[in-house]
C-alpha positions as CSV (number, residue, x, y, z in Angstrom):
1,D,22.8,17.9,7.1
2,D,22.4,16.4,10.6
3,A,18.6,16.6,10.3
4,I,18.8,14.5,7.0
5,G,20.8,11.9,8.9
6,A,18.3,11.8,11.7
7,L,15.4,11.5,9.2
8,R,17.2,8.7,7.4
9,A,17.6,6.8,10.7
10,A,14.1,7.5,11.9
11,L,11.9,7.0,8.9
12,S,12.6,3.4,8.1
13,E,13.5,1.8,11.4
14,G,11.0,0.7,14.0
15,R,13.6,1.4,16.8
16,P,15.9,3.9,15.3
17,E,19.1,5.2,16.9
18,Y,21.0,8.3,15.7
19,H,23.7,10.4,17.3
20,G,24.8,13.4,15.2
21,A,26.2,16.8,15.8
22,F,22.8,18.4,16.8
23,T,20.4,15.5,17.0
24,S,20.6,12.4,19.2
25,F,18.1,9.8,20.0
26,D,17.7,6.1,20.9
27,G,15.2,4.1,22.7
28,V,12.3,5.4,20.7
29,V,9.7,3.6,18.7
30,M,8.6,4.7,15.2
31,D,5.2,3.3,14.2
32,P,4.4,3.3,11.4
33,T,7.7,3.3,9.5
34,A,8.3,3.8,5.8
35,S,7.5,0.8,3.7
36,Q,11.0,0.9,2.0
37,A,14.1,-0.2,3.8
38,R,15.5,3.3,3.0
39,A,13.1,6.2,2.8
40,T,13.5,8.5,-0.2
41,I,14.6,12.0,0.6
42,W,14.7,14.9,-1.9
43,V,16.2,18.2,-1.2
44,G,14.6,21.4,-2.5
45,G,16.5,24.6,-3.1
46,R,18.1,27.0,-5.5
47,T,21.6,27.2,-4.3
48,G,24.8,25.3,-4.7
49,R,24.5,24.3,-1.1
50,S,21.1,22.6,-1.7
51,L,22.6,20.7,-4.6
52,R,25.6,19.6,-2.6
53,R,23.3,18.4,0.2
54,A,21.2,16.5,-2.4
55,V,24.3,14.9,-3.9
56,E,26.0,14.0,-0.6
57,L,23.0,13.1,1.6
58,A,19.8,12.6,-0.4
59,D,18.2,10.8,-3.3
60,G,17.2,13.8,-5.4
61,W,17.2,17.6,-5.9
62,C,14.1,19.7,-6.6
63,P,15.4,23.2,-7.6
64,F,13.1,26.1,-8.0
65,G,13.4,29.6,-9.4
66,L,16.3,28.7,-11.7
67,T,16.4,28.6,-15.4
68,A,17.2,25.4,-17.2
69,G,20.6,26.8,-18.1
70,E,21.4,27.6,-14.5
71,V,20.4,24.1,-13.4
72,G,22.5,22.6,-16.2
73,T,25.5,24.6,-15.2
74,M,25.1,23.7,-11.5
75,L,24.7,20.0,-12.3
76,G,27.7,20.1,-14.6
77,T,29.8,21.4,-11.7
78,A,28.3,18.8,-9.3
79,R,29.1,15.9,-11.7
80,T,32.8,16.7,-11.3
81,T,32.8,16.3,-7.5
82,P,34.0,13.3,-5.5
83,A,30.6,13.1,-3.9
84,W,28.9,12.6,-7.3
85,S,31.4,10.0,-8.3
86,A,30.9,8.1,-5.0
87,R,27.2,7.6,-5.6
88,T,26.0,4.3,-6.9
89,E,23.2,6.1,-8.8
90,P,23.0,9.8,-9.7
91,P,20.4,11.8,-7.8
92,E,17.0,12.3,-9.3
93,V,16.5,15.9,-10.6
94,V,12.9,17.1,-10.6
95,L,12.4,20.2,-12.7
96,Q,9.3,22.3,-13.2
97,P,8.6,24.4,-16.3
98,T,8.2,28.1,-15.7
99,R,4.7,28.1,-17.2
100,A,1.8,25.7,-17.5
101,L,2.1,23.4,-20.5
102,D,-0.6,22.7,-23.1
103,P,0.4,19.4,-24.7
104,A,-2.9,19.0,-26.6
105,G,-3.1,22.6,-27.8
106,S,0.6,23.3,-28.3
107,P,2.5,20.0,-28.6
108,D,5.5,21.5,-30.3
109,A,6.0,24.1,-27.6
110,T,5.5,21.5,-24.9
111,R,8.0,19.1,-26.5
112,S,10.5,21.9,-26.8
113,T,10.1,22.8,-23.1
114,V,10.5,19.2,-22.0
115,D,13.5,18.7,-24.2
116,E,15.1,21.8,-22.7
117,L,14.5,20.5,-19.1
118,V,15.8,17.1,-19.9
119,A,18.9,18.6,-21.6
120,A,19.4,20.6,-18.3
121,G,19.4,17.3,-16.4
122,A,15.8,16.5,-15.5
123,T,15.1,12.9,-14.7
124,A,11.5,13.8,-13.6
125,L,9.1,16.7,-14.2
126,A,6.7,18.5,-11.8
127,L,4.1,19.6,-14.3
128,R,1.4,22.2,-14.4
129,L,-1.0,21.7,-17.3
130,V,-3.4,24.1,-18.9
131,H,-6.9,22.8,-18.2
132,H,-10.4,24.1,-17.9
133,S,-12.2,21.1,-16.4
134,P,-11.4,17.7,-14.8
135,S,-12.0,16.0,-18.1
136,H,-9.8,18.5,-20.0
137,Y,-7.1,17.8,-17.4
138,V,-7.3,14.1,-18.1
139,E,-7.0,14.8,-21.9
140,Q,-3.9,16.9,-21.2
141,L,-2.4,14.1,-19.2
142,E,-3.1,11.7,-22.0
143,A,-1.6,14.1,-24.6
144,M,1.5,14.6,-22.4
145,A,2.0,10.8,-22.0
146,A,1.6,10.3,-25.8
147,L,3.9,13.3,-26.6
148,V,6.7,12.6,-24.1
149,G,6.5,9.2,-22.6
150,P,9.0,8.2,-19.9
151,L,11.9,10.7,-19.6
152,G,14.4,7.8,-20.1
153,G,14.0,8.1,-23.8
154,S,11.7,5.1,-24.3
155,D,9.3,5.2,-27.2
156,P,5.9,5.8,-25.6
157,A,4.2,3.8,-28.4
158,A,6.2,0.7,-27.3
159,A,5.1,1.0,-23.7
């Protein structure tokens, strides 16, 4: 937790200062700094502790090795916490399918997988796509965009 605080201080400030439980610094120069006023931090993990850390201290959670059902249950519990309620925006949740998707060859299965991940709480997806060449990969990306569009539920045809 202290390291996340130190990173927050250091990444976006040219002359950061931070004094935490285990890390303390001042009088240092960071060059270059992040282009945003507040650098984005995502926490990875597969435990309740990693999700707590993401909710309390970070901008997003990237779980791994969990089923969509497990993620959904964990997020359901996290949504009831004071830390979640105190946020101005909910954390991003980046989920990855357990297998490579084939949106051009198996659009129904791909759509079903995406729907399951979104229902579990995904706001973004880390995708692996079946492909056999660079051009096939581009075709798969185009098929994915046409099939799913933005995760916010927008009609991809309207974009």
